[in-house]
N, C-alpha and C positions, 0 to 999 in steps of 0.2 A: 524619539527612537524607541522601537518596540524590541522586546527580548524574545528570541526564538531559540528553543532547545531542540537540537537535532540528535537523534539516536540512530546509530548505525552499528553494523557488526552482525556476525552470524551468517553472512552471505558475502562472497567476494564481489568487489567492485573496484573501479579505477579511481584512486583517491584524488589525484590532482584534477582531472576533469570534473569530478563531483564537487570538489572545493570551488572550482570556477563557477559552477551552477549556484552554489550558496552565495558566492561573492556578488553574483548578479542581482541579488535581492536588495532592493533599495529601501532604506528606512528600517532595517533590522540589525540588531546587535546579536550575532550568532554565537552560541556555545555549542560545541560538537562533542558528544560523548560516545564512546565506542564500547560495545559489550566485549568481555563480560563485566568490566569495571562499571559500565553505565548502569547496570541493574542495581548495584550497591549504592551508587551515587544518587539515583532517583529515590531509592528507599531512604536515603539520608536527607532528602529535601531538595534535590537539584531542580525539580520541576516547579517549585513553589513560586518563584519570581517570574517564570516564563509566561509571556502573553499567549504564545502558541507553541505547540509541539509539532515536530516533523519526524515522522517515523520512516526511516529507511533501513530498518533492521529486520532480522529474521532469527531471533533468539529462541533458545529452548531445544535445540537439536544437537545431536552428535552423530556424525556420519563416519562409520568405520567398518572395514571388512565386509562391504556390501550390504550393510544393514543401517538402519536409523533408529536411534533411541531418543526419547523426548522427556522433558521435565517441565513442570509448571514454574512460573516466576515466584519469587519470594513474596511473602505477605506484605513486606514493606514496599516493594515495587508496585504491587497491585494497589495498595493504599495510596501511593503517590500519584499514580495515573488516574485513579478514580476521583481523588480529591481535586485534581485539575479540572475535570469535566464538571464535577459537582459545583465548582465555583463559577460556572458559566463560561469557562475558557474552552478553546477549540483546538483542533489538530488537523493536520494533513498527513495521510499515509500514502506512500509511494510504492509501487511495483511489488517487490517480494515481501513487503510488510504483510501482505495478505496470507502468507504462509506462517507467520510467526506464532509462537506460543501455542503449539498444537494441543498442549494439555491444559490450556486455560480457555474453556468454552466461551466465556464472556468476551474474550478478545475477538472472536469471529463475529459475535453478535454486535459488538461495537463497530467493527469495520464494515459489516454488511456482506460478508462472504468468507470463503476459506479455500486456500490452495492446499491440496492433500498430497503428501508424499507417499501415502499408502492407503489402501482401502479402509474405510471406517464407517461406522454408523453416525450420521450427522443429522440432527434434528429429526430423529426417528426413521431415517431412510438410509438404506445401504448404498454407499457411494464408492465407485472406483477411485483410484488415485487420479490426480489431476494431470493435465497435459501442458506442455510448453513447446514453443517454437521460436528460435532465435532469428533475428535479422529479417523480420517480416516487413515487406514494403506494403503499406496499406494507407487508406484514407481514414483519418479521424473525423467523425461527423458530429456536429453539435446538434443536440436533440431539443434544446429549449433556450430561450433567452434567460440568462441567470447571471448573477455577479461573477461566477467562476468562468463563464464563457464570454464575458464582456470584452469587446474589442477583437475577438477572434473571427476568422473567416468561417463561413458555414461548414467548410471541410478543408482539411489540409493534409499534406503528405507526411508520413512518419516512417522511419525505419527503426523497429524496436522489437523486443520480445513480446509475444502475446501468450495468454494463459487460457486453457480450457478448464475452468475451475468452477467451484460451487458459488453462485451469486444469489443472494437472498433478495431477488428483484422486487418482491412485494413489500420489502421493508425500507427501500431506498428511494430517493428522488433521482431518476436517471438524468444525466447531463451529457454524456459523450458515449458514442458507440464506435466500433471499428467496422469498416466495410470489408468484412472478411467472413469466410464460412467457418463457424466454430463447430467443426465435426472432427471425428477421431483421426481420419486420414490426413488432416492438416496439422496434426500435433504429434508429440512424442510422449510416451508414458514416463511420469516422474518416478514411479516404482522401478521401472526397468533401468532408469538412469542410476538410482541408488544402488542397484545390483551390479552396476558396471556396464550396462548395455545402453550407452548414450544413443540418442536419435533413433529409438526403436519404438514402433507402435504395433508390433505383432502381438496377437492374442490379447488385445486390449480393446474390448468393444464398448468404449466410452460413448454414452449418448450425446447428442448435440447439446451445446451449451449456450449461455447468454452472450450476446455481442456487446454488452455493456462494459466499458472500460473506465468510466468516470461517473461518480455519483456523490450525493451528500446525504447525511442522515443525522438526526439528533442523537447525542449521547448525554444522558442526564440533562443538565442545564446548558450544555454546550453543543457545538456542531463539529462534525467530522466530515472531511472530504477525502474520498479515495480516488487516486489517479493511477492507472495501471502503467503509465509511462515511466521510463527510467532504468532500462537495463544497462545502458552504457553511454559512452561519449556522444554518439550520434543523437541520442535522445536528450542528453543534458544540454547540448548546444543548439537544439532546435528552438528558434525564437518563439514559436507558438507554444511549445511546452513550457518555456521559461515564463511567458506571459500568463499561461494558465496556472502555474504554480504560484506566481505572485498574486494573481486574482484570488486563488483559493486561500492563501494565507490572510489576505485582506478580509475575505468573507468570514472566516472563522473567528476573527477578532472584532467583528461588528456586533453592536448590541441590537436590540429589537427594532430600534428606529433607523438603523443603517449607519449609525455613527460608531466611532471606535469605543471599545470598552475602556473604562478608566483603569 
């Protein structure tokens, strides 16, 4: 039995369907921590015994009165997360984790991209806020044979939220794409949503973005898999999404020979 530490909070989600997704994971003993308490618990060593981490969190934000303020994580939290990867252990990040910790630049580098709630300079380039679109009916397309895509059909139907976000494609190994046009008129502005104008893409000339929705990349001595799936119950219950998550967790706990890490 392996130990999985799940972090959530900072973004709304339906707790019972998400718990059912976690319960579907065979061979894992799950501990689930929720922010803001999770940050202090990781700083106190909660991640030390975990074989893998599952990030389903979006910490570091306060949304109020049509504005967003951000803060970095505590030094203890940063140390706990970095120690996990330094010991050769891995993690899977789902969906809105791509937006987390806006004031911790290393977080985006670890994940391989960033969802922006406001325009900012990212990696020396001026970027508009990112886009979102709920309940998109699309086909997920497998891009390569890989342990994460093992046993999955070449493409399968999904109903889920998609992001028009900043993806560091040159730094990741692409695994899954969405058969969807990642252009501004298919998405809504995150900054407009913060200001109270949901589902609005007016005066938002966002350039076309990456169709990647799943990838892997090394982080220190470990591996991280990012999967954009997971906005709500339809995605949680999708059997292919469940298989992909199980595969990803198996993958990030393998050693260089393909066996489980001790």
